[in-house]
N, CA, C and O atoms as a GROMACS GRO file, in nm:
protein
  384
    1MET      N    1   1.497  -1.438   1.288
    1MET     CA    2   1.485  -1.337   1.183
    1MET      C    3   1.343  -1.342   1.125
    1MET      O    4   1.282  -1.449   1.112
    2ILE      N    5   1.293  -1.223   1.092
    2ILE     CA    6   1.157  -1.210   1.038
    2ILE      C    7   1.162  -1.124   0.912
    2ILE      O    8   1.235  -1.025   0.906
    3ASP      N    9   1.085  -1.164   0.812
    3ASP     CA   10   1.072  -1.083   0.691
    3ASP      C   11   0.948  -0.994   0.707
    3ASP      O   12   0.836  -1.042   0.691
    4PRO      N   13   0.966  -0.866   0.739
    4PRO     CA   14   0.851  -0.779   0.761
    4PRO      C   15   0.769  -0.754   0.634
    4PRO      O   16   0.656  -0.705   0.642
    5ASP      N   17   0.826  -0.787   0.518
    5ASP     CA   18   0.754  -0.770   0.392
    5ASP      C   19   0.688  -0.901   0.347
    5ASP      O   20   0.635  -0.909   0.236
    6GLY      N   21   0.691  -1.003   0.432
    6GLY     CA   22   0.637  -1.134   0.398
    6GLY      C   23   0.488  -1.134   0.370
    6GLY      O   24   0.437  -1.227   0.308
    7TRP      N   25   0.417  -1.031   0.414
    7TRP     CA   26   0.273  -1.023   0.391
    7TRP      C   27   0.239  -1.004   0.244
    7TRP      O   28   0.126  -1.029   0.203
    8LEU      N   29   0.336  -0.960   0.164
    8LEU     CA   30   0.310  -0.933   0.022
    8LEU      C   31   0.271  -1.059  -0.056
    8LEU      O   32   0.174  -1.058  -0.132
    9ARG      N   33   0.345  -1.164  -0.037
    9ARG     CA   34   0.330  -1.286  -0.118
    9ARG      C   35   0.186  -1.340  -0.120
    9ARG      O   36   0.135  -1.370  -0.228
   10PRO      N   37   0.117  -1.354  -0.007
   10PRO     CA   38  -0.020  -1.408  -0.012
   10PRO      C   39  -0.118  -1.319  -0.089
   10PRO      O   40  -0.225  -1.365  -0.128
   11PHE      N   41  -0.083  -1.192  -0.110
   11PHE     CA   42  -0.173  -1.099  -0.178
   11PHE      C   43  -0.131  -1.070  -0.322
   11PHE      O   44  -0.188  -0.984  -0.387
   12HIS      N   45  -0.030  -1.144  -0.372
   12HIS     CA   46   0.020  -1.124  -0.508
   12HIS      C   47  -0.095  -1.136  -0.609
   12HIS      O   48  -0.168  -1.235  -0.610
   13ARG      N   49  -0.108  -1.034  -0.693
   13ARG     CA   50  -0.208  -1.025  -0.800
   13ARG      C   51  -0.352  -1.011  -0.750
   13ARG      O   52  -0.446  -1.018  -0.829
   14ARG      N   53  -0.370  -0.993  -0.622
   14ARG     CA   54  -0.505  -0.968  -0.569
   14ARG      C   55  -0.544  -0.824  -0.600
   14ARG      O   56  -0.461  -0.733  -0.594
   15ILE      N   57  -0.672  -0.804  -0.632
   15ILE     CA   58  -0.720  -0.671  -0.666
   15ILE      C   59  -0.813  -0.621  -0.556
   15ILE      O   60  -0.906  -0.691  -0.515
   16PHE      N   61  -0.785  -0.501  -0.509
   16PHE     CA   62  -0.865  -0.435  -0.406
   16PHE      C   63  -0.938  -0.318  -0.471
   16PHE      O   64  -0.883  -0.252  -0.560
   17LYS      N   65  -1.059  -0.292  -0.428
   17LYS     CA   66  -1.136  -0.179  -0.482
   17LYS      C   67  -1.116  -0.056  -0.394
   17LYS      O   68  -1.113  -0.066  -0.271
   18ARG      N   69  -1.104   0.057  -0.457
   18ARG     CA   70  -1.094   0.184  -0.387
   18ARG      C   71  -1.170   0.290  -0.466
   18ARG      O   72  -1.185   0.280  -0.587
   19ARG      N   73  -1.218   0.393  -0.394
   19ARG     CA   74  -1.277   0.509  -0.460
   19ARG      C   75  -1.177   0.623  -0.445
   19ARG      O   76  -1.126   0.648  -0.336
   20VAL      N   77  -1.150   0.689  -0.554
   20VAL     CA   78  -1.055   0.800  -0.556
   20VAL      C   79  -1.120   0.921  -0.490
   20VAL      O   80  -1.235   0.954  -0.520
   21SER      N   81  -1.046   0.985  -0.401
   21SER     CA   82  -1.098   1.104  -0.331
   21SER      C   83  -1.112   1.220  -0.428
   21SER      O   84  -1.064   1.215  -0.541
   22GLN      N   85  -1.177   1.324  -0.381
   22GLN     CA   86  -1.194   1.445  -0.462
   22GLN      C   87  -1.059   1.505  -0.500
   22GLN      O   88  -1.045   1.568  -0.605
   23GLY      N   89  -0.960   1.485  -0.415
   23GLY     CA   90  -0.826   1.536  -0.443
   23GLY      C   91  -0.741   1.446  -0.530
   23GLY      O   92  -0.628   1.481  -0.564
   24GLY      N   93  -0.794   1.329  -0.569
   24GLY     CA   94  -0.721   1.240  -0.660
   24GLY      C   95  -0.639   1.132  -0.593
   24GLY      O   96  -0.552   1.073  -0.656
   25SER      N   97  -0.664   1.105  -0.465
   25SER     CA   98  -0.583   1.006  -0.395
   25SER      C   99  -0.668   0.890  -0.342
   25SER      O  100  -0.790   0.899  -0.335
   26ILE      N  101  -0.600   0.782  -0.307
   26ILE     CA  102  -0.665   0.667  -0.245
   26ILE      C  103  -0.586   0.632  -0.119
   26ILE      O  104  -0.468   0.666  -0.105
   27SER      N  105  -0.653   0.564  -0.028
   27SER     CA  106  -0.588   0.517   0.095
   27SER      C  107  -0.575   0.367   0.088
   27SER      O  108  -0.669   0.295   0.053
   28ILE      N  109  -0.457   0.320   0.123
   28ILE     CA  110  -0.430   0.177   0.136
   28ILE      C  111  -0.358   0.161   0.267
   28ILE      O  112  -0.246   0.210   0.285
   29GLY      N  113  -0.422   0.091   0.360
   29GLY     CA  114  -0.365   0.082   0.494
   29GLY      C  115  -0.360   0.221   0.554
   29GLY      O  116  -0.460   0.294   0.551
   30ARG      N  117  -0.247   0.258   0.607
   30ARG     CA  118  -0.235   0.391   0.667
   30ARG      C  119  -0.163   0.490   0.573
   30ARG      O  120  -0.120   0.597   0.616
   31HIS      N  121  -0.151   0.452   0.447
   31HIS     CA  122  -0.081   0.536   0.350
   31HIS      C  123  -0.177   0.593   0.247
   31HIS      O  124  -0.278   0.531   0.213
   32VAL      N  125  -0.145   0.711   0.199
   32VAL     CA  126  -0.223   0.776   0.094
   32VAL      C  127  -0.137   0.780  -0.032
   32VAL      O  128  -0.020   0.817  -0.027
   33TYR      N  129  -0.197   0.741  -0.144
   33TYR     CA  130  -0.127   0.738  -0.272
   33TYR      C  131  -0.204   0.825  -0.372
   33TYR      O  132  -0.326   0.821  -0.379
   34TYR      N  133  -0.129   0.904  -0.447
   34TYR     CA  134  -0.192   0.992  -0.546
   34TYR      C  135  -0.213   0.915  -0.676
   34TYR      O  136  -0.121   0.854  -0.730
   35VAL      N  137  -0.336   0.920  -0.726
   35VAL     CA  138  -0.373   0.852  -0.850
   35VAL      C  139  -0.386   0.953  -0.964
   35VAL      O  140  -0.341   0.928  -1.076
   36GLY      N  141  -0.449   1.066  -0.935
   36GLY     CA  142  -0.469   1.170  -1.036
   36GLY      C  143  -0.605   1.234  -1.016
   36GLY      O  144  -0.705   1.165  -0.999
   37TYR      N  145  -0.608   1.366  -1.019
   37TYR     CA  146  -0.733   1.436  -0.994
   37TYR      C  147  -0.839   1.404  -1.099
   37TYR      O  148  -0.958   1.416  -1.072
   38GLN      N  149  -0.796   1.364  -1.220
   38GLN     CA  150  -0.892   1.333  -1.325
   38GLN      C  151  -0.975   1.208  -1.293
   38GLN      O  152  -1.075   1.181  -1.359
   39TYR      N  153  -0.932   1.131  -1.192
   39TYR     CA  154  -1.006   1.011  -1.151
   39TYR      C  155  -1.088   1.035  -1.023
   39TYR      O  156  -1.142   0.941  -0.964
   40ALA      N  157  -1.098   1.160  -0.980
   40ALA     CA  158  -1.171   1.194  -0.857
   40ALA      C  159  -1.311   1.134  -0.859
   40ALA      O  160  -1.384   1.144  -0.958
   41LYS      N  161  -1.346   1.071  -0.748
   41LYS     CA  162  -1.478   1.009  -0.724
   41LYS      C  163  -1.503   0.884  -0.809
   41LYS      O  164  -1.613   0.830  -0.806
   42GLU      N  165  -1.404   0.839  -0.882
   42GLU     CA  166  -1.417   0.717  -0.963
   42GLU      C  167  -1.372   0.596  -0.882
   42GLU      O  168  -1.294   0.609  -0.788
   43LYS      N  169  -1.422   0.479  -0.920
   43LYS     CA  170  -1.376   0.354  -0.858
   43LYS      C  171  -1.258   0.301  -0.938
   43LYS      O  172  -1.259   0.303  -1.062
   44VAL      N  173  -1.156   0.254  -0.867
   44VAL     CA  174  -1.040   0.196  -0.931
   44VAL      C  175  -1.010   0.061  -0.866
   44VAL      O  176  -1.053   0.033  -0.754
   45GLY      N  177  -0.935  -0.021  -0.937
   45GLY     CA  178  -0.883  -0.144  -0.881
   45GLY      C  179  -0.737  -0.123  -0.846
   45GLY      O  180  -0.666  -0.050  -0.914
   46VAL      N  181  -0.694  -0.187  -0.740
   46VAL     CA  182  -0.555  -0.176  -0.697
   46VAL      C  183  -0.499  -0.318  -0.692
   46VAL      O  184  -0.531  -0.395  -0.601
   47MET      N  185  -0.416  -0.353  -0.790
   47MET     CA  186  -0.359  -0.487  -0.795
   47MET      C  187  -0.219  -0.484  -0.733
   47MET      O  188  -0.134  -0.405  -0.773
   48LEU      N  189  -0.198  -0.571  -0.636
   48LEU     CA  190  -0.068  -0.579  -0.570
   48LEU      C  191   0.023  -0.672  -0.649
   48LEU      O  192  -0.013  -0.787  -0.675
   49ASP      N  193   0.138  -0.623  -0.687
   49ASP     CA  194   0.240  -0.705  -0.753
   49ASP      C  195   0.354  -0.726  -0.654
   49ASP      O  196   0.437  -0.638  -0.634
   50ALA      N  197   0.356  -0.843  -0.592
   50ALA     CA  198   0.455  -0.872  -0.488
   50ALA      C  199   0.596  -0.881  -0.546
   50ALA      O  200   0.692  -0.846  -0.478
   51ASP      N  201   0.609  -0.928  -0.670
   51ASP     CA  202   0.742  -0.943  -0.730
   51ASP      C  203   0.807  -0.806  -0.755
   51ASP      O  204   0.925  -0.788  -0.727
   52GLN      N  205   0.730  -0.713  -0.807
   52GLN     CA  206   0.782  -0.579  -0.837
   52GLN      C  207   0.768  -0.483  -0.720
   52GLN      O  208   0.826  -0.374  -0.722
   53ARG      N  209   0.691  -0.524  -0.617
   53ARG     CA  210   0.669  -0.444  -0.497
   53ARG      C  211   0.600  -0.312  -0.528
   53ARG      O  212   0.638  -0.205  -0.480
   54VAL      N  213   0.495  -0.323  -0.612
   54VAL     CA  214   0.418  -0.206  -0.653
   54VAL      C  215   0.269  -0.237  -0.647
   54VAL      O  216   0.227  -0.352  -0.647
   55PHE      N  217   0.189  -0.128  -0.643
   55PHE     CA  218   0.046  -0.136  -0.666
   55PHE      C  219   0.024  -0.089  -0.808
   55PHE      O  220   0.075   0.016  -0.847
   56ARG      N  221  -0.052  -0.166  -0.885
   56ARG     CA  222  -0.091  -0.123  -1.019
   56ARG      C  223  -0.235  -0.073  -1.009
   56ARG      O  224  -0.324  -0.146  -0.965
   57ILE      N  225  -0.256   0.050  -1.048
   57ILE     CA  226  -0.388   0.111  -1.041
   57ILE      C  227  -0.460   0.085  -1.173
   57ILE      O  228  -0.410   0.121  -1.280
   58LEU      N  229  -0.577   0.024  -1.164
   58LEU     CA  230  -0.654  -0.015  -1.282
   58LEU      C  231  -0.779   0.072  -1.291
   58LEU      O  232  -0.850   0.092  -1.193
   59TYR      N  233  -0.806   0.122  -1.411
   59TYR     CA  234  -0.927   0.200  -1.435
   59TYR      C  235  -0.984   0.154  -1.569
   59TYR      O  236  -0.918   0.163  -1.673
   60LYS      N  237  -1.106   0.104  -1.564
   60LYS     CA  238  -1.173   0.052  -1.684
   60LYS      C  239  -1.086  -0.051  -1.756
   60LYS      O  240  -1.076  -0.051  -1.879
   61GLY      N  241  -1.023  -0.138  -1.678
   61GLY     CA  242  -0.946  -0.249  -1.734
   61GLY      C  243  -0.805  -0.214  -1.779
   61GLY      O  244  -0.734  -0.302  -1.829
   62GLN      N  245  -0.763  -0.091  -1.762
   62GLN     CA  246  -0.630  -0.048  -1.805
   62GLN      C  247  -0.546  -0.006  -1.686
   62GLN      O  248  -0.598   0.053  -1.591
   63VAL      N  249  -0.416  -0.035  -1.691
   63VAL     CA  250  -0.325   0.012  -1.587
   63VAL      C  251  -0.297   0.159  -1.614
   63VAL      O  252  -0.246   0.195  -1.720
   64ILE      N  253  -0.332   0.244  -1.517
   64ILE     CA  254  -0.312   0.388  -1.536
   64ILE      C  255  -0.193   0.442  -1.457
   64ILE      O  256  -0.143   0.551  -1.484
   65ARG      N  257  -0.148   0.364  -1.359
   65ARG     CA  258  -0.036   0.412  -1.277
   65ARG      C  259   0.023   0.294  -1.200
   65ARG      O  260  -0.047   0.200  -1.164
   66GLU      N  261   0.153   0.302  -1.175
   66GLU     CA  262   0.222   0.208  -1.087
   66GLU      C  263   0.278   0.286  -0.970
   66GLU      O  264   0.346   0.387  -0.988
   67LEU      N  265   0.249   0.238  -0.849
   67LEU     CA  266   0.292   0.309  -0.728
   67LEU      C  267   0.375   0.215  -0.642
   67LEU      O  268   0.332   0.103  -0.612
   68VAL      N  269   0.491   0.260  -0.601
   68VAL     CA  270   0.578   0.181  -0.514
   68VAL      C  271   0.510   0.168  -0.377
   68VAL      O  272   0.462   0.266  -0.322
   69ILE      N  273   0.507   0.046  -0.323
   69ILE     CA  274   0.444   0.022  -0.194
   69ILE      C  275   0.530   0.086  -0.085
   69ILE      O  276   0.650   0.060  -0.077
   70ALA      N  277   0.467   0.168  -0.004
   70ALA     CA  278   0.538   0.243   0.101
   70ALA      C  279   0.580   0.153   0.216
   70ALA      O  280   0.517   0.052   0.245
   71ASP      N  281   0.688   0.192   0.282
   71ASP     CA  282   0.737   0.132   0.407
   71ASP      C  283   0.784  -0.013   0.399
   71ASP      O  284   0.779  -0.084   0.500
   72LEU      N  285   0.828  -0.057   0.283
   72LEU     CA  286   0.885  -0.192   0.275
   72LEU      C  287   1.032  -0.184   0.312
   72LEU      O  288   1.101  -0.089   0.275
   73LEU      N  289   1.081  -0.285   0.384
   73LEU     CA  290   1.223  -0.285   0.424
   73LEU      C  291   1.313  -0.355   0.324
   73LEU      O  292   1.427  -0.314   0.303
   74GLY      N  293   1.262  -0.460   0.261
   74GLY     CA  294   1.343  -0.530   0.162
   74GLY      C  295   1.446  -0.625   0.219
   74GLY      O  296   1.534  -0.672   0.147
   75LYS      N  297   1.438  -0.653   0.348
   75LYS     CA  298   1.533  -0.745   0.410
   75LYS      C  299   1.473  -0.801   0.538
   75LYS      O  300   1.380  -0.743   0.596
   76SER      N  301   1.527  -0.913   0.582
   76SER     CA  302   1.486  -0.971   0.710
   76SER      C  303   1.553  -0.896   0.823
   76SER      O  304   1.664  -0.844   0.809
   77ILE      N  305   1.483  -0.891   0.937
   77ILE     CA  306   1.538  -0.823   1.054
   77ILE      C  307   1.519  -0.912   1.177
   77ILE      O  308   1.434  -1.002   1.176
   78PRO      N  309   1.596  -0.888   1.282
   78PRO     CA  310   1.579  -0.966   1.405
   78PRO      C  311   1.439  -0.946   1.463
   78PRO      O  312   1.380  -0.839   1.450
   79PHE      N  313   1.387  -1.050   1.527
   79PHE     CA  314   1.253  -1.045   1.584
   79PHE      C  315   1.236  -0.926   1.677
   79PHE      O  316   1.132  -0.860   1.673
   80GLN      N  317   1.335  -0.896   1.760
   80GLN     CA  318   1.325  -0.784   1.855
   80GLN      C  319   1.304  -0.652   1.782
   80GLN      O  320   1.225  -0.569   1.827
   81ASP      N  321   1.374  -0.632   1.671
   81ASP     CA  322   1.357  -0.509   1.593
   81ASP      C  323   1.218  -0.503   1.531
   81ASP      O  324   1.156  -0.397   1.525
   82TYR      N  325   1.171  -0.618   1.484
   82TYR     CA  326   1.037  -0.626   1.426
   82TYR      C  327   0.932  -0.593   1.532
   82TYR      O  328   0.839  -0.516   1.506
   83LEU      N  329   0.947  -0.650   1.650
   83LEU     CA  330   0.852  -0.626   1.759
   83LEU      C  331   0.851  -0.477   1.795
   83LEU      O  332   0.744  -0.419   1.816
   84LYS      N  333   0.967  -0.416   1.802
   84LYS     CA  334   0.976  -0.273   1.834
   84LYS      C  335   0.901  -0.189   1.730
   84LYS      O  336   0.828  -0.096   1.766
   85ARG      N  337   0.918  -0.222   1.602
   85ARG     CA  338   0.848  -0.151   1.494
   85ARG      C  339   0.697  -0.165   1.508
   85ARG      O  340   0.623  -0.068   1.494
   86MET      N  341   0.652  -0.286   1.537
   86MET     CA  342   0.509  -0.312   1.550
   86MET      C  343   0.449  -0.236   1.668
   86MET      O  344   0.339  -0.182   1.658
   87LEU      N  345   0.522  -0.231   1.778
   87LEU     CA  346   0.473  -0.157   1.895
   87LEU      C  347   0.466  -0.008   1.867
   87LEU      O  348   0.373   0.060   1.910
   88GLU      N  349   0.564   0.044   1.795
   88GLU     CA  350   0.562   0.186   1.759
   88GLU      C  351   0.446   0.218   1.666
   88GLU      O  352   0.381   0.322   1.681
   89GLU      N  353   0.419   0.129   1.570
   89GLU     CA  354   0.308   0.152   1.478
   89GLU      C  355   0.173   0.142   1.548
   89GLU      O  356   0.076   0.207   1.508
   90ALA      N  357   0.167   0.060   1.653
   90ALA     CA  358   0.040   0.040   1.724
   90ALA      C  359   0.004   0.157   1.815
   90ALA      O  360  -0.112   0.175   1.852
   91ARG      N  361   0.103   0.237   1.850
   91ARG     CA  362   0.076   0.352   1.936
   91ARG      C  363  -0.010   0.452   1.862
   91ARG      O  364   0.013   0.480   1.745
   92PRO      N  365  -0.110   0.507   1.931
   92PRO     CA  366  -0.192   0.611   1.865
   92PRO      C  367  -0.106   0.734   1.839
   92PRO      O  368  -0.022   0.771   1.920
   93SER      N  369  -0.130   0.797   1.724
   93SER     CA  370  -0.055   0.918   1.694
   93SER      C  371  -0.108   1.032   1.781
   93SER      O  372  -0.228   1.043   1.807
   94GLN      N  373  -0.016   1.115   1.826
   94GLN     CA  374  -0.054   1.227   1.911
   94GLN      C  375  -0.051   1.354   1.829
   94GLN      O  376   0.050   1.388   1.768
   95THR      N  377  -0.163   1.423   1.828
   95THR     CA  378  -0.170   1.550   1.756
   95THR      C  379  -0.171   1.664   1.856
   95THR      O  380  -0.226   1.654   1.965
   96VAL      N  381  -0.109   1.772   1.816
   96VAL     CA  382  -0.100   1.890   1.905
   96VAL      C  383  -0.195   1.995   1.856
   96VAL      O  384  -0.204   2.102   1.916
   0.00000   0.00000   0.00000
């Protein structure tokens, strides 16, 4: 059995820097999260809270938003299922 969300714990309370896009969003991994258009082109901090399973968005020392971390399973799964998920994620996306 493997905990696919196990990567959270080593990054608990770590802050990552991001610049908010013109449309008000930031990218974390392969996911896009909306912060707010009023923060467009501003730098923000993204603190990972492993216990609550959220990203806290920090601007000028204040928490401005809490965002649920996308694609967490919340349970352990068999290694074979984990491997299948990883292989699917590793495949390049095909656009038409």
